[in-house]
C-alpha positions as CSV (number, residue, x, y, z in Angstrom):
1,M,0.0,0.0,0.0
2,K,1.2,3.6,-0.7
3,R,-0.2,6.6,0.8
4,V,-1.9,8.9,-1.9
5,G,-3.1,11.7,0.2
6,E,-1.9,13.7,3.0
7,R,-0.6,12.0,6.1
8,G,-3.6,11.1,8.4
9,E,-6.1,11.2,5.5
10,G,-6.2,7.6,5.4
11,K,-5.8,7.5,1.4
12,W,-4.1,4.6,0.1
13,A,-3.4,3.0,-3.3
14,E,-2.3,-0.9,-3.7
15,I,0.8,-1.1,-5.5
16,S,3.0,-4.1,-6.6
17,W,5.9,-5.4,-4.6
18,D,8.2,-4.5,-7.7
19,Q,6.9,-1.0,-7.7
20,A,7.3,-0.6,-3.9
21,M,10.8,-2.0,-4.2
22,D,11.7,0.3,-7.0
23,E,10.6,3.4,-5.0
24,I,12.4,2.6,-1.9
25,A,15.6,1.8,-4.1
26,A,15.2,5.2,-5.6
27,Q,14.7,7.1,-2.5
28,L,17.8,5.4,-0.8
29,N,19.7,6.2,-4.0
30,D,18.7,9.9,-3.7
31,I,19.7,10.0,0.1
32,I,23.2,8.2,-0.8
33,K,23.8,10.7,-3.6
34,K,22.9,13.8,-1.6
35,H,24.5,12.9,1.9
36,G,26.7,9.8,1.4
37,P,26.3,6.2,2.4
38,E,27.0,7.2,6.1
39,S,23.6,8.9,6.2
40,I,22.0,5.6,6.3
41,T,21.8,3.8,9.7
42,L,20.3,0.7,10.8
43,G,19.5,-0.7,14.2
44,F,18.9,-4.1,15.5
45,G,17.6,-4.4,18.8
46,T,16.8,-7.3,21.2
47,Y,14.9,-9.7,19.0
48,P,16.9,-13.0,18.0
49,K,20.0,-12.1,16.4
50,G,19.3,-13.7,13.1
51,G,18.3,-10.4,11.7
52,A,21.6,-8.6,12.6
53,I,23.4,-10.4,9.8
54,P,21.2,-9.4,6.9
55,S,20.9,-5.8,8.3
56,R,24.8,-5.7,8.4
57,M,24.9,-7.2,4.9
58,F,22.6,-4.5,3.8
59,C,24.6,-1.8,5.3
60,Q,27.8,-3.3,3.6
61,A,26.1,-3.3,0.2
62,I,25.3,0.2,0.2
63,G,28.8,1.4,1.8
64,S,27.5,2.4,5.2
65,P,29.4,1.8,8.3
66,Q,26.3,2.6,10.4
67,H,25.4,-0.4,11.8
68,L,24.0,-0.7,15.5
69,T,23.2,-3.6,17.4
70,I,22.1,-4.3,21.1
71,D,25.8,-5.5,21.5
72,G,27.0,-2.0,20.8
73,P,27.5,0.4,18.1
74,I,29.4,-1.1,15.1
75,A,29.4,2.4,13.6
76,S,32.0,3.6,16.2
77,L,34.3,0.6,15.3
78,P,34.8,1.1,11.4
79,I,38.4,-0.4,11.7
80,L,37.2,-3.6,13.3
81,W,34.4,-4.1,11.1
82,P,35.8,-2.9,7.5
83,M,33.3,-2.5,4.6
84,S,34.5,-5.3,2.3
């Protein structure tokens, strides 16, 4: 679903998964071009740790060192966690 009205109006349109992913990717690319990959941060809380690995892989893929976990901020340790 995609909001087509102003926030709070409750107006939505159904869109495909492909369209949703394309729009999200375009917005992320715009942010990275304007502000750099460091402007994207992913945080991972207390839920079972299986999700920390994919979120870290996502950060690596976009070139962001900003990956935070419940164990501590990876973002503060870029030398220990090189983006390869």
